[in-house]
Backbone as numpy.savetxt, mean C-alpha at the origin, in Angstrom:
# Nx Ny Nz CAx CAy CAz Cx Cy Cz
8.05 -9.00 7.10 7.23 -7.79 7.10 8.09 -6.53 7.10
9.18 -6.56 7.87 10.08 -5.40 7.91 10.77 -5.21 6.57
11.20 -6.33 5.95 11.83 -6.25 4.62 10.84 -5.68 3.62
9.59 -6.14 3.70 8.54 -5.63 2.82 8.37 -4.12 3.00
8.34 -3.68 4.26 8.16 -2.25 4.52 9.33 -1.42 4.03
10.55 -1.92 4.25 11.73 -1.18 3.78 11.72 -1.03 2.26
11.37 -2.11 1.57 11.32 -2.06 0.11 10.22 -1.12 -0.36
9.04 -1.25 0.26 7.88 -0.46 -0.13 8.14 1.03 0.01
8.67 1.45 1.16 8.81 2.88 1.42 10.12 3.45 0.88
11.09 2.59 0.59 12.24 3.06 -0.18 11.79 3.44 -1.58
10.90 2.61 -2.14 10.31 2.94 -3.44 9.48 4.20 -3.38
8.75 4.39 -2.28 7.94 5.60 -2.13 8.82 6.84 -2.07
9.98 6.72 -1.42 10.90 7.85 -1.36 11.41 8.20 -2.76
11.65 7.18 -3.59 12.03 7.42 -4.98 10.89 8.10 -5.73
9.66 7.65 -5.45 8.49 8.20 -6.14 8.31 9.69 -5.85
8.57 10.10 -4.61 8.42 11.51 -4.25 9.29 12.39 -5.15
10.47 11.89 -5.48 11.35 12.64 -6.38 10.80 12.77 -7.78
9.93 11.84 -8.19 9.33 11.89 -9.52 8.14 12.84 -9.61
7.62 13.27 -8.45 6.43 14.13 -8.46 6.70 15.48 -9.12
7.96 15.88 -9.21 8.29 17.13 -9.89 8.21 16.98 -11.41
8.18 15.74 -11.87 8.18 15.46 -13.31 6.82 14.97 -13.79
6.17 14.12 -12.98 4.90 13.51 -13.36 3.90 13.63 -12.21
2.58 13.68 -12.51 1.57 13.69 -11.46 1.63 12.40 -10.64
1.28 12.45 -9.35 1.33 11.25 -8.50 0.54 10.07 -9.06
-0.62 10.34 -9.70 -1.42 9.24 -10.24 -0.66 8.46 -11.30
0.08 9.17 -12.14 0.85 8.51 -13.19 2.01 7.72 -12.59
2.65 8.28 -11.57 3.75 7.57 -10.90 3.22 6.26 -10.29
2.04 6.32 -9.67 1.43 5.13 -9.08 1.11 4.10 -10.16
0.62 4.58 -11.31 0.32 3.67 -12.42 1.60 2.98 -12.91
2.69 3.74 -13.00 3.97 3.15 -13.39 4.38 2.05 -12.42
4.13 2.29 -11.15 4.51 1.34 -10.11 3.88 -0.03 -10.34
2.57 -0.06 -10.57 1.86 -1.32 -10.77 2.10 -1.88 -12.16
2.12 -1.01 -13.17 2.30 -1.47 -14.55 3.67 -2.12 -14.74
4.70 -1.52 -14.15 6.05 -2.09 -14.27 6.11 -3.46 -13.61
5.49 -3.59 -12.44 5.45 -4.89 -11.77 4.70 -5.91 -12.62
3.60 -5.46 -13.27 2.82 -6.36 -14.13 3.66 -6.86 -15.30
4.41 -5.96 -15.93 5.26 -6.35 -17.06 6.30 -7.39 -16.65
6.92 -7.17 -15.50 7.94 -8.11 -15.02 7.31 -9.47 -14.72
6.16 -9.46 -14.05 5.49 -10.71 -13.69 5.00 -11.45 -14.93
4.48 -10.72 -15.91 4.03 -11.35 -17.15 5.19 -12.03 -17.87
6.33 -11.38 -17.89 7.50 -11.95 -18.56 8.02 -13.20 -17.85
7.92 -13.21 -16.53 8.47 -14.33 -15.75 7.48 -15.49 -15.66
6.22 -15.19 -15.33 5.24 -16.25 -15.05 4.44 -16.70 -16.27
4.21 -15.81 -17.20 3.45 -16.11 -18.41 2.14 -16.85 -18.11
1.21 -16.20 -17.41 -0.06 -16.87 -17.07 -0.86 -17.20 -18.32
-1.66 -18.26 -18.25 -2.47 -18.67 -19.39 -3.63 -17.69 -19.57
-4.15 -17.55 -20.80 -5.30 -16.66 -21.03 -6.51 -17.02 -20.17
-6.64 -18.29 -19.82 -7.79 -18.74 -19.01 -7.77 -18.12 -17.62
-6.59 -17.74 -17.14 -6.50 -17.17 -15.79 -7.08 -15.77 -15.72
-7.36 -15.16 -16.87 -7.93 -13.81 -16.91 -9.45 -13.82 -16.90
-10.07 -14.99 -16.97 -11.53 -15.07 -17.04 -12.07 -15.91 -15.88
-13.40 -15.94 -15.77 -14.03 -16.74 -14.73 -13.94 -16.10 -13.36
-14.28 -16.88 -12.35 -14.31 -16.37 -10.98 -12.93 -15.95 -10.49
-11.93 -16.78 -10.79 -10.57 -16.45 -10.34 -10.06 -15.18 -11.01
-10.41 -15.01 -12.29 -10.01 -13.80 -13.00 -10.67 -12.56 -12.43
-11.97 -12.69 -12.09 -12.70 -11.56 -11.51 -12.14 -11.19 -10.14
-11.84 -12.20 -9.34 -11.26 -11.95 -8.01 -9.90 -11.28 -8.13
-9.10 -11.75 -9.08 -7.79 -11.14 -9.31 -7.94 -9.70 -9.79
-8.97 -9.44 -10.61 -9.20 -8.07 -11.10 -9.54 -7.13 -9.95
-10.40 -7.58 -9.02 -10.75 -6.75 -7.86 -9.49 -6.47 -7.03
-8.69 -7.50 -6.84 -7.43 -7.35 -6.09 -6.52 -6.33 -6.77
-6.37 -6.45 -8.07 -5.48 -5.55 -8.81 -5.97 -4.12 -8.82
-7.28 -3.94 -9.05 -7.85 -2.58 -9.10 -7.79 -1.93 -7.72
-8.07 -2.72 -6.66 -7.96 -2.18 -5.30 -6.52 -1.77 -4.99
-5.57 -2.59 -5.44 -4.15 -2.27 -5.22 -3.75 -1.02 -5.98
-4.22 -0.90 -7.23 -3.93 0.29 -8.02 -4.52 1.53 -7.37
-5.80 1.44 -6.94 -6.44 2.58 -6.28 -5.75 2.95 -4.99
-5.32 1.94 -4.23 -4.60 2.19 -2.98 -3.29 2.93 -3.26
-2.59 2.52 -4.29 -1.33 3.17 -4.66 -1.54 4.60 -5.13
-2.56 4.81 -5.94 -2.83 6.16 -6.44 -3.20 7.10 -5.30
-4.06 6.62 -4.39 -4.45 7.44 -3.23 -3.26 7.72 -2.33
-2.43 6.69 -2.13 -1.25 6.82 -1.28 -0.28 7.86 -1.85
-0.05 7.82 -3.15 0.88 8.76 -3.76 0.34 10.19 -3.75
-0.98 10.32 -3.94 -1.58 11.66 -3.83 -1.42 12.18 -2.40
-1.51 11.29 -1.42 -1.37 11.70 -0.02 0.06 12.10 0.32
1.05 11.30 -0.13 2.44 11.64 0.23 2.96 12.83 -0.58
2.21 13.24 -1.60 2.56 14.48 -2.29 2.16 15.69 -1.46
1.33 15.47 -0.42 0.81 16.56 0.40 1.24 16.49 1.87
1.54 15.28 2.36 1.85 15.07 3.78 3.12 14.23 3.91
3.79 14.26 5.09 4.97 13.43 5.30 4.66 11.94 5.16
5.64 11.18 4.69 5.46 9.75 4.43 5.00 8.99 5.67
5.67 9.20 6.82 5.30 8.48 8.03 3.89 8.79 8.50
3.47 10.05 8.34 2.12 10.45 8.73 1.08 9.75 7.87
1.30 9.71 6.58 0.35 9.07 5.66 0.20 7.59 5.97
1.31 6.91 6.19 1.27 5.48 6.45 0.49 5.19 7.74
0.70 6.01 8.77 -0.04 5.81 10.01 -1.53 6.06 9.81
-1.89 7.07 9.02 -3.30 7.37 8.77 -3.99 6.24 8.02
-3.32 5.70 7.01 -3.98 4.68 6.21 -4.11 3.36 6.96
-3.49 3.29 8.15 -3.63 2.08 8.96 -5.07 1.87 9.43
-5.92 2.88 9.28 -7.33 2.71 9.62 -7.93 1.52 8.88
-7.49 1.27 7.65 -8.00 0.12 6.89 -7.67 -1.20 7.55
-6.40 -1.49 7.84 -6.08 -2.71 8.56 -6.74 -2.81 9.94
-6.98 -1.67 10.61 -7.68 -1.69 11.89 -9.07 -2.30 11.71
-9.77 -1.89 10.68 -11.11 -2.42 10.41 -11.04 -3.92 10.13
-10.05 -4.35 9.35 -9.90 -5.77 9.04 -9.62 -6.56 10.31
-8.74 -6.04 11.16 -8.44 -6.72 12.41 -9.67 -6.81 13.30
-10.52 -5.77 13.27 -11.75 -5.77 14.07 -12.68 -6.89 13.62
-12.72 -7.15 12.32 -13.58 -8.21 11.80 -13.17 -9.58 12.31
-11.88 -9.73 12.64 -11.40 -11.03 13.10 -11.07 -11.06 14.58
-11.49 -10.05 15.34 -11.12 -9.98 16.76 -11.87 -11.03 17.57
-11.20 -11.51 18.64 -11.78 -12.58 19.46 -11.73 -12.30 20.96
-11.09 -11.23 21.38 -10.91 -11.02 22.81 -10.87 -9.54 23.14
-10.95 -9.25 24.45 -10.84 -7.87 24.92 -9.47 -7.30 24.55
-8.45 -8.15 24.61 -7.10 -7.71 24.24 -7.07 -7.18 22.81
-7.78 -7.87 21.92 -7.85 -7.42 20.54 -8.49 -6.04 20.44
-9.60 -5.86 21.16 -10.32 -4.59 21.08 -9.50 -3.44 21.67
-8.74 -3.72 22.74 -7.87 -2.68 23.29 -6.80 -2.30 22.27
-6.24 -3.32 21.61 -5.23 -3.06 20.58 -5.82 -2.22 19.45
-7.01 -2.58 19.05 -7.66 -1.83 17.96 -7.99 -0.41 18.39
-8.40 -0.26 19.66 -8.70 1.08 20.17 -7.47 1.97 20.18
-6.33 1.40 20.56 -5.08 2.17 20.55 -4.72 2.60 19.13
-4.87 1.67 18.19 -4.54 2.00 16.80 -5.47 3.09 16.27
-6.76 2.95 16.57 -7.72 3.95 16.11 -7.44 5.31 16.74
-7.07 5.31 18.04 -6.73 6.57 18.72 -5.53 7.22 18.06
-4.55 6.41 17.68 -3.38 6.95 16.99 -3.75 7.62 15.69
-4.64 6.98 14.94 -5.10 7.56 13.67 -5.82 8.88 13.92
-6.65 8.94 14.96 -7.39 10.17 15.27 -6.45 11.30 15.69
-5.44 10.97 16.49 -4.48 12.00 16.92 -3.76 12.59 15.72
-3.33 11.72 14.82 -2.63 12.19 13.62 -3.56 13.01 12.74
-4.82 12.57 12.61 -5.78 13.29 11.78 -5.95 14.72 12.27
-6.06 14.88 13.60 -6.20 16.22 14.15 -4.97 17.07 13.92
-3.80 16.42 13.89 -2.55 17.17 13.72 -2.37 17.67 12.29
-2.92 16.94 11.31 -2.65 17.31 9.91 -3.83 17.96 9.21
-4.99 18.05 9.88 -6.18 18.59 9.22 -5.93 19.98 8.64
-5.30 20.85 9.44 -5.06 22.21 8.98 -3.94 22.28 7.94
-3.09 21.27 7.90 -1.99 21.25 6.93 -2.49 20.92 5.53
-3.27 19.85 5.41 -3.79 19.44 4.11 -4.98 18.52 4.30
-6.18 19.08 4.17 -7.39 18.26 4.28 -7.46 17.26 3.14
-7.02 17.65 1.95 -7.04 16.73 0.82 -6.05 15.59 1.04
-4.90 15.89 1.65 -3.94 14.85 1.96 -4.52 13.85 2.95
-5.26 14.36 3.95 -5.93 13.49 4.91 -6.95 12.60 4.22
-7.74 13.18 3.29 -8.74 12.42 2.55 -8.09 11.29 1.76
-7.04 11.59 1.03 -6.39 10.57 0.21 -5.76 9.48 1.07
-5.21 9.86 2.23 -4.61 8.86 3.12 -5.67 7.91 3.67
-6.82 8.45 4.05 -7.90 7.60 4.56 -8.51 6.75 3.45
-8.60 7.30 2.24 -9.08 6.52 1.09 -8.13 5.35 0.82
-6.83 5.62 0.90 -5.85 4.55 0.74 -6.04 3.48 1.80
-6.39 3.90 3.03 -6.64 2.95 4.09 -7.83 2.05 3.81
-8.91 2.64 3.26 -10.08 1.84 2.91 -9.75 0.82 1.83
-9.01 1.23 0.83 -8.62 0.31 -0.24 -7.60 -0.72 0.26
-6.82 -0.34 1.26 -5.90 -1.28 1.89 -6.68 -2.43 2.55
-7.82 -2.10 3.16 -8.66 -3.13 3.77 -9.15 -4.12 2.71
-9.59 -3.59 1.57 -10.03 -4.47 0.47 -8.87 -5.33 -0.01
-7.70 -4.73 -0.13 -6.49 -5.45 -0.56 -6.20 -6.63 0.37
-6.30 -6.41 1.69 -6.01 -7.47 2.65 -7.04 -8.59 2.56
-8.32 -8.22 2.52 -9.39 -9.22 2.50 -9.35 -10.06 1.23
-9.23 -9.42 0.08 -9.18 -10.16 -1.18 -7.88 -10.94 -1.29
-6.77 -10.32 -0.87 -5.48 -11.00 -0.93 -5.46 -12.26 -0.09
-6.09 -12.22 1.09 -6.14 -13.40 1.95 -6.95 -14.51 1.31
-8.04 -14.16 0.63 -8.84 -15.16 -0.09 -8.03 -15.81 -1.21
-7.27 -14.99 -1.90 -6.49 -15.50 -3.02 -5.43 -16.49 -2.55
-4.68 -16.13 -1.50 -3.61 -17.02 -1.04 -4.18 -18.25 -0.34
-5.42 -18.16 0.15 -6.04 -19.30 0.81 -6.80 -20.20 -0.13
-6.89 -19.83 -1.40 -7.63 -20.61 -2.38 -6.78 -21.72 -2.98
-7.34 -22.32 -4.05 -6.66 -23.45 -4.69 -5.80 -23.00 -5.86
-5.91 -21.74 -6.25 -5.14 -21.24 -7.39 -3.71 -20.89 -7.02
-3.04 -20.21 -7.94 -1.66 -19.79 -7.75 -1.64 -18.30 -7.41
-1.28 -17.94 -6.17 -1.34 -16.53 -5.74 -0.53 -15.58 -6.62
0.68 -15.98 -7.00 1.51 -15.09 -7.82 0.90 -14.88 -9.20
0.27 -15.91 -9.72 -0.41 -15.78 -11.01 -1.59 -14.83 -10.89
-2.33 -14.94 -9.78 -3.46 -14.03 -9.55 -2.99 -12.59 -9.43
-1.86 -12.38 -8.76 -1.31 -11.03 -8.65 -0.92 -10.50 -10.03
-0.34 -11.35 -10.85 0.03 -10.95 -12.21 -1.19 -10.53 -13.01
-2.24 -11.35 -12.95 -3.48 -11.06 -13.67 -4.10 -9.77 -13.15
-4.18 -9.63 -11.83 -4.79 -8.44 -11.24 -4.06 -7.16 -11.60
-2.74 -7.18 -11.49 -1.96 -5.99 -11.83 -2.10 -5.64 -13.31
-2.13 -6.66 -14.17 -2.25 -6.43 -15.61 -3.59 -5.80 -15.95
-4.66 -6.34 -15.37 -6.00 -5.79 -15.63 -6.10 -4.36 -15.12
-5.58 -4.11 -13.92 -5.64 -2.77 -13.34 -4.87 -1.77 -14.20
-3.72 -2.18 -14.72 -2.92 -1.28 -15.56 -3.67 -0.90 -16.82
-4.37 -1.86 -17.42 -5.13 -1.59 -18.65 -6.36 -0.74 -18.35
-7.06 -1.03 -17.25 -8.26 -0.27 -16.88 -7.93 1.21 -16.66
-6.78 1.47 -16.04 -6.40 2.86 -15.72 -5.77 3.59 -16.90
-5.45 2.87 -17.97 -4.72 3.47 -19.09 -5.41 4.70 -19.71
-6.74 4.69 -19.94 -7.38 5.89 -20.51 -7.19 7.14 -19.64
-7.32 6.98 -18.32 -7.12 8.12 -17.42 -5.68 8.61 -17.46
-4.73 7.68 -17.53 -3.32 8.05 -17.60 -3.03 8.81 -18.89
-3.66 8.38 -19.98 -3.49 9.05 -21.28 -3.95 10.50 -21.19
-5.09 10.72 -20.52 -5.64 12.08 -20.39 -4.78 12.95 -19.46
-4.20 12.34 -18.44 -3.42 13.09 -17.45 -1.97 13.32 -17.86
-1.52 12.63 -18.90 -0.11 12.72 -19.28 0.27 14.15 -19.65
1.32 14.70 -19.06 1.72 16.09 -19.34 2.22 16.26 -20.77
2.11 17.49 -21.26 2.53 17.78 -22.64 4.04 17.59 -22.82
4.80 17.81 -21.76 6.25 17.58 -21.84 6.74 16.99 -20.52
7.71 16.09 -20.63 8.30 15.45 -19.46 9.80 15.72 -19.47
10.27 16.38 -18.41 11.69 16.77 -18.33 12.56 15.62 -17.83
12.46 14.50 -18.55 13.23 13.33 -18.17 13.40 12.45 -19.41
14.61 12.06 -19.77 14.81 11.20 -20.94 14.04 9.89 -20.81
13.52 9.40 -21.92 12.70 8.19 -21.90 13.42 6.99 -21.27
14.69 6.73 -21.59 15.37 5.58 -20.95 15.45 5.71 -19.43
15.70 6.93 -18.94 15.77 7.15 -17.50 14.40 6.97 -16.86
13.35 7.46 -17.53 11.99 7.30 -17.02 11.62 5.82 -16.96
11.97 5.07 -18.00 11.68 3.63 -18.03 12.42 2.92 -16.91
13.69 3.28 -16.70 14.47 2.66 -15.64 13.91 2.93 -14.26
13.48 4.17 -14.02 12.87 4.51 -12.73 11.56 3.77 -12.54
10.77 3.63 -13.62 9.50 2.91 -13.54 9.74 1.45 -13.17
10.75 0.82 -13.79 11.08 -0.56 -13.46 11.54 -0.68 -12.01
12.35 0.29 -11.57 12.79 0.29 -10.18 11.64 0.41 -9.21
10.69 1.29 -9.53 9.49 1.43 -8.70 8.70 0.14 -8.67
8.58 -0.50 -9.84 7.82 -1.74 -9.91 8.40 -2.82 -9.03
9.73 -2.90 -9.00 10.39 -3.92 -8.19 10.35 -3.57 -6.71
10.78 -2.34 -6.36 10.87 -1.93 -4.96 9.51 -1.76 -4.30
8.58 -1.12 -5.02 7.32 -0.71 -4.39 6.15 -1.64 -4.65
6.31 -2.63 -5.51 5.19 -3.52 -5.80 5.62 -4.99 -5.79
6.56 -5.35 -6.64 6.90 -6.77 -6.81 7.40 -7.39 -5.51
8.39 -6.77 -4.86 8.95 -7.34 -3.63 7.95 -7.30 -2.47
7.39 -6.11 -2.12 6.52 -6.08 -0.94 5.24 -6.88 -1.10
4.59 -6.84 -2.27 3.33 -7.56 -2.42 3.54 -9.06 -2.51
4.68 -9.50 -3.04 4.99 -10.93 -3.03 5.21 -11.41 -1.60
5.96 -10.63 -0.81 6.17 -10.98 0.60 4.87 -10.94 1.39
3.99 -9.98 1.05 2.69 -9.90 1.71 1.92 -11.21 1.55
1.97 -11.80 0.36 1.22 -13.03 0.12 1.76 -14.17 0.97
3.07 -14.19 1.19 3.66 -15.21 2.06 3.16 -15.02 3.49
3.17 -13.77 3.97 2.75 -13.49 5.34 1.25 -13.74 5.51
0.44 -13.36 4.50 -1.00 -13.61 4.56 -1.29 -15.10 4.72
-0.56 -15.93 3.97 -0.78 -17.37 4.04 -0.42 -17.91 5.43
0.62 -17.35 6.04 1.10 -17.83 7.34 0.28 -17.28 8.50
-0.18 -16.02 8.38 -0.76 -15.34 9.54 -2.27 -15.16 9.48
-2.88 -15.15 8.30 -4.29 -14.83 8.20 -4.52 -13.33 8.16
-5.74 -12.93 7.77 -6.00 -11.51 7.54 -5.95 -10.67 8.81
-6.47 -11.20 9.94 -6.54 -10.40 11.15 -5.16 -10.07 11.71
-4.31 -11.10 11.87 -2.98 -10.85 12.41 -2.10 -10.11 11.40
-2.28 -10.40 10.12 -1.54 -9.67 9.09 -1.85 -8.18 9.18
-3.12 -7.85 9.43 -3.53 -6.44 9.51 -2.79 -5.72 10.63
-2.62 -6.37 11.77 -1.94 -5.71 12.88 -0.41 -5.76 12.72
0.10 -6.76 12.02 1.53 -6.75 11.70 1.88 -5.52 10.86
0.91 -5.07 10.06 1.14 -3.92 9.20 1.41 -2.65 10.01
1.04 -2.67 11.28 1.26 -1.48 12.11 2.74 -1.19 12.33
3.61 -2.15 12.02 5.04 -1.89 12.10 5.48 -0.92 11.01
4.68 -0.79 9.96 5.10 0.00 8.82 5.18 1.51 9.08
4.32 2.10 9.93 4.49 3.54 10.18 5.87 3.91 10.71
6.45 3.05 11.55 7.78 3.33 12.07 8.81 3.29 10.94
8.69 2.25 10.10 9.60 2.13 8.96 9.49 3.35 8.06
8.24 3.75 7.77 8.01 4.90 6.89 8.51 6.20 7.52
8.28 6.36 8.83 8.71 7.59 9.50 10.24 7.71 9.48
10.93 6.59 9.70 12.39 6.62 9.69 12.93 6.93 8.30
12.36 6.27 7.28 12.81 6.53 5.91 12.48 7.95 5.48
11.29 8.43 5.90 10.91 9.80 5.56 11.86 10.82 6.16
12.28 10.57 7.40 13.20 11.50 8.07 14.60 11.44 7.46
15.10 10.21 7.26 16.48 10.04 6.79 16.64 10.40 5.32
15.71 9.92 4.48 15.85 10.10 3.03 15.26 11.42 2.55
14.09 11.80 3.11 13.39 12.98 2.61 13.47 14.19 3.53
14.04 14.02 4.74 14.13 15.13 5.67 12.78 15.54 6.24
11.83 14.59 6.32 10.48 14.88 6.81 10.40 14.55 8.30
10.76 15.51 9.15 10.72 15.30 10.59 9.30 15.55 11.09
8.78 14.63 11.87 7.38 14.69 12.30 7.20 15.55 13.54
5.97 16.05 13.72 5.63 16.85 14.90 5.35 15.93 16.08
5.23 16.53 17.28 4.93 15.77 18.48 3.65 14.95 18.37
2.51 15.57 17.98 1.27 14.80 17.84 1.37 13.67 16.82
2.09 13.91 15.73 2.25 12.85 14.73 3.04 11.67 15.29
4.09 11.97 16.04 4.88 10.91 16.67 4.06 10.16 17.72
3.24 10.90 18.49 2.38 10.27 19.48 1.41 9.31 18.81
0.83 9.74 17.70 -0.10 8.87 16.97 0.57 7.60 16.50
1.80 7.72 15.99 2.53 6.54 15.53 2.83 5.60 16.70
3.21 6.17 17.85 3.48 5.36 19.04 2.24 4.58 19.45
1.07 5.21 19.40 -0.18 4.53 19.75 -0.46 3.38 18.79
-0.22 3.61 17.51 -0.44 2.55 16.52 0.49 1.37 16.78
1.75 1.66 17.04 2.72 0.58 17.27 2.42 -0.14 18.58
1.92 0.58 19.59 1.56 -0.06 20.86 0.49 -1.13 20.65
-0.36 -0.91 19.66 -1.39 -1.91 19.35 -0.76 -3.23 18.95
0.38 -3.18 18.27 1.06 -4.40 17.87 1.55 -5.17 19.09
2.02 -4.44 20.10 2.53 -5.08 21.30 1.47 -5.85 22.07
0.21 -5.47 21.90 -0.88 -6.16 22.59 -1.38 -7.37 21.82
-0.97 -7.47 20.58 -1.46 -8.54 19.73 -0.48 -9.70 19.73
-0.96 -10.91 19.97 -0.08 -12.08 20.03 -0.34 -12.99 18.83
0.69 -13.65 18.30 0.47 -14.57 17.20 -0.53 -15.66 17.51
-0.61 -16.07 18.75 -1.52 -17.16 19.11 -2.97 -16.78 18.97
-3.28 -15.46 18.91 -4.66 -15.02 18.78 -5.06 -14.79 17.35
-4.17 -15.08 16.41 -4.47 -14.86 15.00 -5.49 -15.84 14.51
């Protein structure tokens, strides 16, 4: 999970640098599309995997992942990386609530929710739109966890489903990307392609592949609370790489979210 977070948010730090050249939505599309191209080349799924129930489930997974990425990138274009990651944890909190079994679980969820509320109050005056996109990313994150857990728990091939889902999402979003594409891009095409491939590997291929392994081992409820480790990873990378030092309330919110992890035990998953 920590390796997944480091890869994911290292890629996000790279993406922030691209926001001066391309809109966040296009950068997010590059992230998923590049991963889809790599997966298609390696796995070569059969055409049958794109149709039927498994194809539809993979499409929902892919579109939710694409939407989560687009919302996340719009949010980090407006707010610090660590703050956004903590805010979007509201999605995993809801998923964990669906699978809760004890008072300990509810206390953990309450701490996480309190952390999200503290951070929300701290950033409302800074960027209401950033807050909206972060919470939207959290909602789509919940869908990602629920559908992803079904996929890895099914009889199909999870990596093939991820390939199909990412490919469908990339094609579905293509018309919007065409309309949003700027008239000029101050970056040579080979360099842009290389950065897109790097984003695909760092921010999608590695973390989402590792997520599927953890989902299979832990289940959706415990996986959701394991994700609470990510705000710390994101806050550290944001500070070190991007110079985004957080305020006292933002740090308090992150501490509350991480405290929720300490109350959650693997045996209760």
